[in-house]
N, C-alpha and C positions, 0 to 999 in steps of 0.2 A: 372500264368506264372511265372518260374524263372525267375530270372536275370542271366547276363552270370556269375556272383559270385556263384550261386547255382549251387548245385548238383540234378537231378530230378531223377537220377537213383540210384536203390539200388547197394549194394556193390556188390549181385549176378547178376543184369545186368551187371556190371561194368567188373566181372569178365567172364562173357558169352562174351561180348565185346573182352574182352583180348584174350581169346579162338580164336576168329572169326579171330584178326586180326593174332594170330600165324599160323593158316590155310590157312589164303589168303595169307600171304608171299609168301609161295611156289609158289601159283598159279601167282601171278602178279611179280613174281620176275622169277621165273624158267620156270616153265610150260608154261608161255606166248611167251617165247622163246626157242626153241628147242637146238639153238646153245648153250646159258647159260646151259640149262640142261645137255648138254653132257659133260661138266666139264672141256671144256680146261681151260677156262678162270672164277675165280670164280666173284660173284656178287661184291665184293670188286674191284677186279681188273677191272670189267667192268665200276664201279661208278669211278674209278681213269682215264680210259680211257676217260670217258665224259668229266670229267674235263679238261685233258690236251687238247682234241678236241676242246673245247670250248674258249683256250686261245692260241695264238701264242706258249707260252711257259711255264712251270712254273718251280723254282727251287727245291731243293729236299726240303728245308725248309717250302715252300709255299704248297708242296704235302703234307708233316709231317702236316701242319697245318689245311688243306681242309679235310685230310681223319680222323683227330684225332689220329694220332700214332706218334710213336716216329720216328726221323729223320732215326734210323737202321730200324725199320719194314716198314716204306715207300720205303726205298733201297729194300728191298727183294721183294716188290710186284712190284717195276720199274726192276728188274733185270729178275723176269718171264716175264713181257711184253715184255723187250728188246730181250730175247732170242726167242720169239715168232717173233721178227720182227716188232710190233706193234708200239713202239717208239724207240727213240735213245736220248743219251746223247752229249750233248755240251758243250763246256764253253763259259761262258756269255762274247761275247766280250767286255763288259766294265770293267769286273772284273773276270780275269782269274782264281780265287779261288773257283769261284761261277760255279756249274754245273746246266745246264737247260736240261729240258726232253721235247721233240717235238714229236709230234704222227707223225709217218709215213703214207704214203698213206694207208699201210697195216691197221693200226690201225684203220685209217678214214672209210674205207671199212667196217671192222668188227662192229665198232659204228653203221655205218648205216645200217646194215643187220642186227642188233639185235633191233635196234629201229624200223626198217620196221616191224619186225616178232611181235614185242612186240603191236605195234600199230593194224596190222590187226588183232591179237588175241584178243586185248581189244574190237575192235569194235564188236567182235563176243559176246562178255559179256556185252557190252551195249545195243545191239539189244535185251536181255532178258528182259529188263526194257522198261518201257512207256517213253514216250518224257518228260514229267516232272520229274520222276524219274532220268532221265539222268541228267539233268539240275540239281536237287538236290544234285545229287551224286558228281558232278563237284565242285558245290559250298562248300558241305560240307568238300571235299579233300582240296580246296582250303585254307580253314581256318586251316585245320590240317597241312598243307603245310606250310602257315604263320608259325603259332604255333612252327613246328620242326626248322624253319630256324633261329627262334629267339632262339632257345638254343644253348649253347655252344656244339661242338662236343663232344659225349664220346667218350674217350680214349680206343682203341683196346689196348689187351695185347697182350704177345708174338706172339699167332698164328696170322695169316693173316685175320681170317674170325672171327667176332662175332659169339657166339655160337648161336644166332638168327639173322639173316638178319634183317637190318632196312628198314623199307617201306619208 
């Protein structure tokens, strides 16, 4: 039995896993939500909305750091969401030079709608697995999630979307 420092899979198997992850991204990001698939809001914008929704407000600097963007690129994301009336900008009452971004009720409703859509569709996927496989799948994804959370965010370049969305 290999230790956690050893790799039990061949390079071909790792390559196959990379192919599977790329294919699953579309399924787990856009196909599980018809609203995201329509393209009004990109995955990166939705990801930002979920961050803002989880906090009372975020500064542009905090948004840039959380998204792995430059402040200029983060501004572009917020501009689009503001035009859609999902977020609004306000000045920090403690520091008028600081701009805060808050989610609007329309943005909160949008996040809730997509999360419900994704949850319902993910439940359909889970029903294709045995109960023990469902639990194993969750355990494995929890480990992958913990690994990803421990990594610094990858900076995104000039475009708003990465070439391949992150899982």
